[in-house]
KEKOLDREN-448696 format. One line per 3 residues: for each residue x, y, z of N, C-alpha, C, O. Coordinates in steps of 0.1 Angstrom, whole numbers. Layout:
// residues N
X,Y,Z,X,Y,Z,X,Y,Z,X,Y,Z; ...
END
This chain:
// residues 283
-578,905,897,-574,891,901,-576,882,889,-567,874,886; -587,883,881,-589,875,870,-593,884,858,-603,891,859; -587,882,847,-590,890,835,-590,880,823,-580,874,820
-601,879,816,-602,871,804,-606,880,792,-614,888,793; -598,878,781,-601,885,769,-602,876,757,-593,869,753; -614,875,752,-617,866,740,-614,851,743,-610,844,734
-615,847,756,-611,834,760,-620,823,753,-632,823,754; -613,814,746,-620,804,738,-613,790,741,-601,790,743; -622,780,742,-616,767,745,-623,757,736,-636,755,737
-616,750,727,-621,740,718,-616,726,721,-605,725,726; -624,716,719,-620,702,721,-625,694,710,-635,697,703; -618,683,707,-621,674,696,-629,662,700,-626,656,711
-638,658,692,-645,645,694,-640,636,684,-640,638,672; -634,624,688,-627,615,679,-635,602,677,-643,598,686; -633,595,666,-639,582,664,-631,571,670,-621,574,677
-635,559,668,-628,548,675,-613,546,670,-605,541,677; -610,552,658,-597,551,652,-588,563,657,-577,564,653; -595,572,664,-587,584,669,-588,596,659,-581,606,662
-595,595,649,-596,606,639,-607,616,644,-617,612,650; -604,628,642,-613,639,647,-625,639,638,-625,641,626; -637,637,645,-650,637,638,-656,651,638,-661,655,628
-654,658,649,-659,672,650,-652,680,661,-646,674,670; -653,693,660,-647,701,671,-658,709,677,-666,715,671; -658,709,691,-668,716,699,-661,728,706,-650,727,710
-669,739,708,-664,750,716,-671,750,730,-683,751,731; -663,748,740,-668,748,754,-669,762,759,-677,765,767; -659,771,755,-660,785,758,-659,793,745,-651,790,736
-667,803,744,-668,811,732,-665,826,735,-673,833,738; -652,829,733,-648,843,733,-653,850,746,-660,860,745; -649,845,757,-653,850,770,-645,863,774,-633,863,773
-652,874,777,-646,886,783,-651,887,797,-663,888,800; -641,888,806,-645,888,821,-634,894,829,-622,893,826; -638,902,839,-629,908,849,-634,906,863,-646,910,866
-626,900,872,-630,898,885,-621,905,894,-609,903,894; -626,914,903,-617,922,911,-613,915,924,-619,905,928; -602,919,929,-596,913,942,-607,915,953,-612,926,955
-609,904,960,-618,905,972,-633,903,968,-641,902,978; -636,901,956,-650,899,952,-654,885,955,-646,875,955; -667,883,958,-673,870,959,-682,868,947,-693,874,946
-678,860,937,-685,859,924,-690,844,923,-683,835,925; -703,843,920,-709,830,918,-712,829,903,-717,838,896; -709,817,898,-711,814,883,-721,803,882,-719,792,887
-733,806,876,-744,796,874,-745,791,860,-739,797,851; -751,780,859,-753,774,845,-757,759,847,-751,753,855; -765,754,838,-768,740,838,-756,732,833,-746,738,828
-757,719,834,-746,710,829,-743,713,814,-752,714,806; -730,714,811,-726,717,797,-726,732,793,-723,735,782; -728,741,803,-728,755,800,-714,761,799,-712,771,793
-704,753,804,-690,758,803,-685,763,816,-673,768,817; -693,763,827,-688,769,840,-676,762,846,-667,768,851; -676,749,846,-665,741,851,-653,742,843,-641,742,847
-655,743,829,-643,745,820,-637,758,823,-625,759,823; -645,769,826,-639,782,829,-632,781,842,-621,787,843; -637,774,852,-630,773,865,-616,766,863,-607,771,870
-616,756,855,-603,749,853,-593,758,846,-581,756,848; -597,767,838,-588,777,832,-582,786,842,-571,790,841; -590,790,852,-586,799,862,-575,793,871,-567,800,877
-574,780,872,-564,773,880,-553,767,870,-544,759,875; -553,771,858,-544,766,848,-543,751,846,-533,745,844; -555,745,848,-556,730,845,-559,728,831,-556,718,825
-566,738,825,-568,739,810,-562,752,805,-561,761,812; -559,752,792,-553,763,786,-561,768,774,-566,760,767; -562,781,772,-570,786,761,-565,781,747,-553,780,745
-575,778,739,-571,776,725,-573,789,717,-569,789,705; -578,799,723,-579,812,717,-581,822,728,-587,819,738; -577,835,726,-578,845,736,-568,843,747,-559,835,746
-570,850,758,-560,850,769,-567,850,782,-579,855,783; -561,845,793,-566,846,806,-554,849,815,-544,843,815; -556,860,823,-546,864,833,-551,862,847,-562,865,850
-542,856,856,-545,855,870,-535,864,877,-523,861,877; -540,874,884,-531,883,891,-520,889,881,-508,890,885; -524,891,869,-514,897,859,-505,887,853,-497,891,844
-507,874,856,-499,863,849,-507,856,839,-518,851,841; -501,854,827,-507,847,816,-507,832,819,-496,827,821; -519,826,818,-519,812,822,-512,803,811,-509,791,814
-509,809,800,-502,801,789,-487,802,791,-479,796,783; -482,810,801,-468,811,803,-464,800,813,-466,800,825; -457,790,807,-453,778,815,-445,781,827,-445,775,837
-437,792,826,-428,796,837,-436,801,849,-431,802,860; -449,805,847,-457,810,858,-467,801,863,-475,805,872; -468,788,859,-478,779,863,-479,777,878,-490,777,883
-467,775,884,-468,772,899,-472,785,906,-480,784,916; -468,796,902,-472,809,908,-487,811,906,-494,815,916; -492,807,895,-507,809,892,-515,799,901,-525,803,907
-510,787,902,-517,777,910,-516,780,925,-525,775,933; -506,787,929,-505,791,943,-513,803,946,-519,804,957; -515,812,936,-523,824,938,-538,820,937,-546,827,944
-542,810,929,-556,807,927,-557,792,930,-554,783,922; -562,789,942,-564,775,947,-577,770,942,-587,777,941; -578,757,940,-590,750,935,-595,740,945,-588,732,950
-608,740,947,-615,730,955,-625,723,946,-634,730,940; -624,710,946,-632,702,936,-645,697,943,-648,699,955; -653,691,934,-667,686,938,-666,675,949,-673,676,959
-657,666,947,-656,654,956,-643,656,965,-632,654,960; -645,658,978,-633,660,987,-625,648,988,-613,649,990; -630,636,985,-622,624,986,-611,623,975,-601,616,977
-614,631,964,-604,631,954,-593,641,957,-583,642,950; -594,649,968,-585,660,971,-577,657,984,-567,663,986; -582,648,992,-576,645,1005,-567,632,1003,-572,622,998
-554,633,1006,-545,622,1003,-539,616,1016,-533,605,1015; -539,623,1027,-532,618,1039,-542,611,1048,-554,611,1046; -536,604,1058,-545,596,1067,-548,603,1080,-557,599,1088
-542,615,1082,-545,624,1093,-548,638,1088,-542,642,1078; -558,644,1093,-563,657,1088,-551,668,1088,-550,674,1077; -544,669,1098,-533,680,1098,-522,676,1088,-516,686,1083
-520,664,1086,-510,660,1076,-514,663,1062,-506,667,1053; -527,662,1060,-533,665,1047,-532,680,1044,-528,684,1033; -535,688,1054,-534,703,1052,-520,707,1050,-517,717,1043
-510,700,1056,-496,703,1055,-490,699,1042,-479,704,1038; -497,691,1034,-491,685,1022,-487,696,1012,-475,695,1007; -495,705,1009,-492,716,1000,-480,724,1003,-470,725,996
-480,730,1015,-468,738,1020,-455,730,1020,-444,735,1017; -456,717,1024,-444,708,1024,-438,707,1010,-426,708,1008; -447,706,999,-442,705,986,-437,718,980,-430,718,970
-440,729,987,-434,742,983,-421,745,990,-414,755,987; -417,736,999,-404,737,1006,-405,747,1017,-394,753,1021; -417,749,1023,-418,759,1034,-412,753,1046,-412,740,1048
-406,761,1055,-400,757,1067,-410,750,1077,-422,754,1076; -405,741,1085,-414,734,1094,-422,743,1104,-434,741,1105; -416,753,1110,-423,762,1119,-434,770,1111,-445,771,1116
-432,774,1099,-442,781,1091,-453,771,1086,-464,776,1086; -449,759,1083,-460,749,1080,-469,747,1092,-481,747,1090; -463,746,1104,-472,744,1116,-481,755,1117,-493,753,1121
-476,767,1115,-485,779,1117,-496,779,1106,-507,782,1109; -492,776,1094,-502,776,1083,-513,766,1086,-525,768,1083; -509,754,1090,-519,743,1093,-528,748,1104,-540,746,1103
-523,753,1115,-531,758,1126,-541,769,1122,-552,769,1125; -535,778,1114,-543,790,1110,-554,785,1100,-566,790,1101; -551,776,1091,-561,771,1081,-572,763,1087,-584,765,1084
-568,754,1097,-579,746,1104,-588,755,1112,-600,753,1113; -582,765,1118,-589,775,1126,-599,783,1117,-611,785,1121; -595,786,1105,-603,794,1096,-615,787,1092,-626,793,1089
-614,773,1091,-626,765,1086,-632,758,1098,-641,749,1096; -628,762,1110,-634,756,1123,-633,741,1123,-642,734,1127; -621,736,1120,-618,722,1121,-606,719,1130,-601,708,1129
-602,728,1139,-591,726,1148,-592,713,1156,-582,706,1158; -604,711,1162,-606,699,1171,-605,686,1163,-604,675,1170; -605,686,1150,-604,674,1142,-590,672,1136,-588,663,1128
-580,680,1140,-567,679,1134,-560,665,1135,-552,662,1126; -563,658,1145,-557,645,1147,-566,633,1142,-562,622,1143; -577,636,1136,-586,626,1131,-583,621,1118,-575,627,1110
-588,609,1115,-587,603,1101,-597,609,1092,-609,609,1096; -594,614,1080,-604,621,1072,-616,612,1068,-627,617,1067; -613,599,1067,-624,590,1062,-635,588,1073,-646,583,1070
-632,593,1085,-642,592,1096,-651,605,1097,-660,606,1105; -648,615,1089,-655,627,1089,-667,627,1080,-668,619,1071; -676,637,1083,-688,638,1074,-684,645,1061,-673,650,1060
-693,645,1051,-690,651,1038,-686,665,1040,-677,670,1033; -694,673,1048,-692,687,1049,-678,690,1056,-671,699,1053; -675,681,1066,-662,683,1073,-650,680,1064,-640,686,1064
-652,669,1055,-641,666,1045,-639,678,1036,-628,681,1033; -650,684,1031,-649,695,1022,-642,707,1029,-634,714,1023; -644,709,1042,-638,720,1049,-623,717,1051,-614,726,1051
-619,704,1052,-605,700,1053,-598,703,1039,-587,708,1039; -606,700,1029,-600,703,1015,-598,718,1013,-588,722,1007; -607,726,1018,-606,740,1018,-594,745,1026,-586,754,1022
-592,739,1038,-581,742,1046,-567,739,1039,-558,746,1040; -567,728,1032,-555,724,1024,-552,734,1014,-540,737,1011; -562,740,1008,-559,751,998,-555,764,1005,-546,771,1000
-561,767,1016,-558,779,1024,-543,779,1029,-537,789,1029; -538,767,1032,-524,766,1037,-514,770,1026,-503,772,1029; -519,770,1014,-510,774,1003,-509,790,1002,-502,795,993
-517,796,1010,-518,811,1010,-523,817,997,-516,826,992; -534,812,991,-539,817,979,-546,831,981,-551,834,992; -546,839,971,-554,851,971,-567,850,965,-576,858,967
-569,838,959,-582,835,952,-585,820,954,-576,812,952; -598,817,957,-602,803,958,-613,801,948,-623,808,948; -611,790,940,-622,787,930,-628,774,935,-621,764,937
-641,774,937,-648,762,942,-657,757,931,-667,763,928; -654,745,926,-662,739,915,-672,730,920,-670,718,923; -684,735,922,-696,727,928,-692,720,940,-694,707,941
-687,727,951,-682,720,963,-692,713,971,-689,705,980; -705,717,969,-716,711,977,-724,701,970,-734,696,975; -721,697,958,-729,689,949,-731,675,955,-742,669,953
-722,670,963,-723,657,969,-727,657,984,-726,646,990; -731,668,989,-734,670,1003,-749,671,1006,-757,675,997; -752,667,1018,-766,669,1023,-768,683,1027,-758,691,1028
-780,688,1030,-783,702,1033,-774,707,1045,-770,718,1045; -772,699,1055,-764,703,1066,-749,705,1062,-743,715,1066; -744,696,1054,-730,697,1049,-729,709,1040,-719,716,1040
-739,712,1032,-739,723,1023,-738,736,1031,-730,745,1027; -746,737,1041,-746,749,1050,-732,751,1056,-727,763,1057; -726,741,1061,-713,741,1067,-703,747,1058,-695,757,1061
-702,742,1046,-692,746,1036,-695,761,1031,-686,769,1030; -708,764,1028,-711,777,1024,-708,788,1034,-703,799,1031; -711,785,1047,-708,794,1058,-693,797,1059,-688,808,1061
-685,786,1057,-671,787,1057,-666,796,1046,-657,804,1048; -671,793,1034,-667,801,1022,-670,816,1024,-662,824,1021; -682,819,1029,-686,832,1031,-677,840,1041,-673,851,1039
-674,833,1052,-666,839,1062,-651,841,1057,-645,852,1060; -646,832,1049,-633,834,1043,-632,847,1034,-623,854,1035; -643,849,1027,-644,860,1018,-645,873,1026,-639,883,1023
-653,873,1037,-656,885,1045,-645,888,1054,-641,900,1055; -639,878,1061,-629,881,1071,-615,881,1065,-607,890,1069; -612,872,1057,-598,870,1051,-596,878,1038,-585,880,1033
-608,883,1033,-607,891,1020,-602,883,1008,-596,888,999; -604,870,1009,-600,861,998,-610,862,986,-622,860,988; -605,865,974,-613,865,963,-620,851,961,-612,841,961
-633,850,960,-640,837,960,-648,836,947,-656,844,944; -646,825,940,-653,822,928,-660,809,930,-654,798,931; -674,809,931,-682,797,934,-689,793,922,-698,800,917
-686,780,917,-693,774,906,-704,766,912,-701,757,920; -717,768,908,-728,760,914,-740,760,905,-741,767,896; -749,751,908,-762,751,901,-773,752,912,-785,750,908
-769,754,924,-779,757,935,-782,772,936,-773,779,940; -794,776,933,-797,790,933,-795,797,947,-790,808,948; -799,790,958,-798,795,971,-784,798,976,-782,806,985
-774,792,969,-760,793,974,-754,806,969,-744,810,975; -761,813,960,-754,825,955,-760,838,960,-756,849,956; -770,837,969,-777,849,974,-767,859,981,-769,871,980
-757,854,988,-747,863,995,-735,867,986,-727,875,991; -735,863,974,-724,867,965,-725,882,961,-736,888,962; -714,888,958,-714,902,954,-719,903,939,-725,913,935
-717,892,932,-720,893,918,-723,879,913,-718,869,917; -732,878,903,-736,865,897,-735,865,882,-739,875,876; -728,855,877,-726,854,863,-733,841,858,-732,830,864
-741,842,848,-749,831,842,-743,827,829,-741,836,820; -740,814,827,-734,809,815,-744,800,807,-752,793,814; -743,801,794,-751,792,786,-744,789,773,-739,798,766
-742,776,770,-735,772,758,-721,779,756,-718,784,745; -714,780,767,-700,785,766,-699,800,765,-688,806,763; -710,807,768,-710,822,768,-716,828,781,-724,821,787
-712,840,784,-718,847,795,-730,854,790,-729,863,781; -742,851,795,-754,856,791,-761,866,801,-769,874,797; -756,865,813,-761,875,823,-750,878,833,-742,869,836
-750,890,838,-739,894,848,-745,905,856,-748,916,851; -746,903,869,-751,914,878,-751,910,892,-746,899,896; -757,918,901,-759,914,915,-770,903,916,-778,901,907
-770,896,927,-781,886,929,-795,891,927,-803,885,920; -798,903,932,-811,909,930,-814,912,915,-825,910,910; -804,917,908,-805,921,894,-808,908,886,-816,908,876
-801,897,889,-802,885,881,-816,878,884,-823,874,875; -819,876,897,-830,868,901,-844,875,899,-854,868,899; -844,888,897,-857,895,893,-861,891,879,-872,894,876
-852,886,871,-855,882,857,-859,867,857,-852,859,850; -870,864,863,-874,850,865,-877,843,852,-872,832,849; -884,850,843,-887,844,830,-875,841,822,-874,830,815
-865,850,822,-853,848,814,-845,836,819,-841,827,812; -844,835,833,-837,823,839,-844,810,836,-838,800,833; -858,810,836,-865,798,832,-863,794,818,-862,782,815
-862,804,809,-859,801,795,-845,794,793,-843,787,784; -836,797,803,-823,792,802,-822,778,810,-811,772,811; -833,774,815,-834,761,822,-829,762,836,-826,751,842
-829,774,842,-825,775,856,-837,779,864,-847,785,860; -836,777,877,-846,780,887,-841,793,894,-831,799,891; -850,798,903,-846,809,912,-848,804,926,-855,794,928
-843,811,936,-846,807,950,-861,806,953,-869,813,947; -865,796,961,-879,793,963,-887,805,967,-898,807,963; -881,813,976,-889,825,981,-890,835,970,-900,843,969
-881,836,961,-882,845,949,-892,840,940,-900,848,934; -893,827,938,-904,821,930,-918,824,936,-927,827,928; -919,823,949,-931,826,956,-936,841,953,-947,844,950
-926,850,955,-929,864,952,-933,866,938,-942,874,935; -927,859,929,-930,860,914,-945,856,912,-952,862,905; -949,845,918,-962,840,917,-972,849,923,-983,851,918
-969,855,934,-978,865,941,-980,877,932,-991,882,931; -969,882,925,-971,893,916,-980,890,904,-987,898,900; -979,878,900,-987,873,888,-1002,873,892,-1011,874,884
-1004,872,905,-1018,872,910,-1023,886,914,-1034,888,919; -1014,896,911,-1018,910,913,-1014,916,926,-1018,927,929; -1007,908,934,-1002,914,947,-990,922,945,-980,916,940
-990,935,949,-978,944,946,-967,941,956,-964,949,965; -960,931,954,-948,927,962,-935,929,955,-935,928,942; -924,932,962,-911,935,955,-907,924,946,-909,912,949
-900,927,935,-894,917,927,-879,915,930,-872,909,922; -875,920,942,-861,918,946,-859,910,958,-850,911,966; -869,901,961,-869,893,973,-860,880,971,-862,873,962
-850,878,980,-842,867,979,-842,858,991,-838,846,991; -846,863,1003,-846,856,1015,-860,856,1022,-868,864,1019; -862,846,1031,-874,846,1039,-877,859,1047,-888,863,1047
-866,864,1052,-867,876,1060,-872,888,1052,-880,896,1056; -867,889,1039,-872,899,1030,-886,897,1026,-894,907,1025; -890,885,1025,-904,882,1022,-913,886,1033,-924,892,1031
-910,882,1046,-918,886,1057,-919,901,1058,-930,906,1061; -908,908,1057,-908,923,1058,-917,929,1047,-925,938,1050; -916,924,1035,-924,929,1024,-939,926,1026,-948,935,1024
-943,915,1032,-957,911,1034,-962,920,1046,-974,924,1046; -954,923,1056,-958,931,1067,-960,946,1062,-970,952,1067; -952,950,1053,-954,964,1048,-967,964,1040,-974,975,1041
-971,954,1033,-983,953,1025,-995,954,1035,-1005,960,1033; -994,946,1046,-1005,946,1056,-1007,960,1062,-1018,964,1064; -996,967,1065,-997,980,1071,-1004,990,1061,-1012,998,1065
-1001,988,1048,-1007,997,1038,-1022,995,1037,-1029,1001,1029
END
C-alpha cells in the first residue's frame, strides 16, 4: 500500500527579505513499506517528522529526494494525484477544519459529490459510512452541536465515503478528552479489523498504539525503531532517551523488575499485568 525509498523532504528558512538563510531536512532518506490491511502507528515527539511523513502519504507534500508510492502510484506524478488522494484518505487533528457542511449527512456526502458519483450511490455511501462510525442517529444534526469525539467520527465518515483503501490519521485525538479519544480509537480499530482498511495512526499517546500491528518510532526525520508494540515498549530505556514515554502499566512493570520482581517485560495492558502478578503468586 505504501512504499518509500530514500524519501527526503527539505524546506528553507528565509529571512525577512525572503532570502534563504538555511535549509532543514524534515525527512532523511526514509525507507518504509506498509502492507495492505496493516494497522501501523507512528510515534515521535514534536519535530520528529511524523506529520510531514503523513502529508506525503496523502500527496499534500512532495519529496525533494527519493520516491513514495501509494498503491503503486508515484506521488510526484501529477496525473495520479486525485487517484492517490482517493486511495489514501487523510483525517486531521482538528475536525472543525475538515467539516464544511451544516448537516452531518451533507458533510459526509461532500466528497462523493465532488467525484461526480450518482445520487443513489452517494446515498448508499453516506449511510454505510455513518453506520461504520456509529453516527447514523446523528445524520440530521448540525456538526457544531456534536462533541469533539463525535465530530472526529463524522470527519472519518467523510473520508470513508470516498472509499479509500488506506486512512491516515494525523493525531486525531490530540484535541479530545479521554472519552472522545476512546470513541475515535475504537472506531479506527473496528474499521481496520472489519473493513480491512489499511490504517496509519500518527500519535504521541503511547496507550493509543497498543492494538496496532506495528509501531514505527521517528526521531529527527529518521525511523529509529520499527516492530510490534511488545517489541518496541519492552525497550523502556531507549524510548526514554528519545524523550518518549511508555504505557503506564508497562512503566509499572519496568519499575517492579528494577526492584527484583521477575515480571514479564512485554506487559502492555492492565489485564496482562493482573495475569502476570497472579502467576507470580501461584509460583
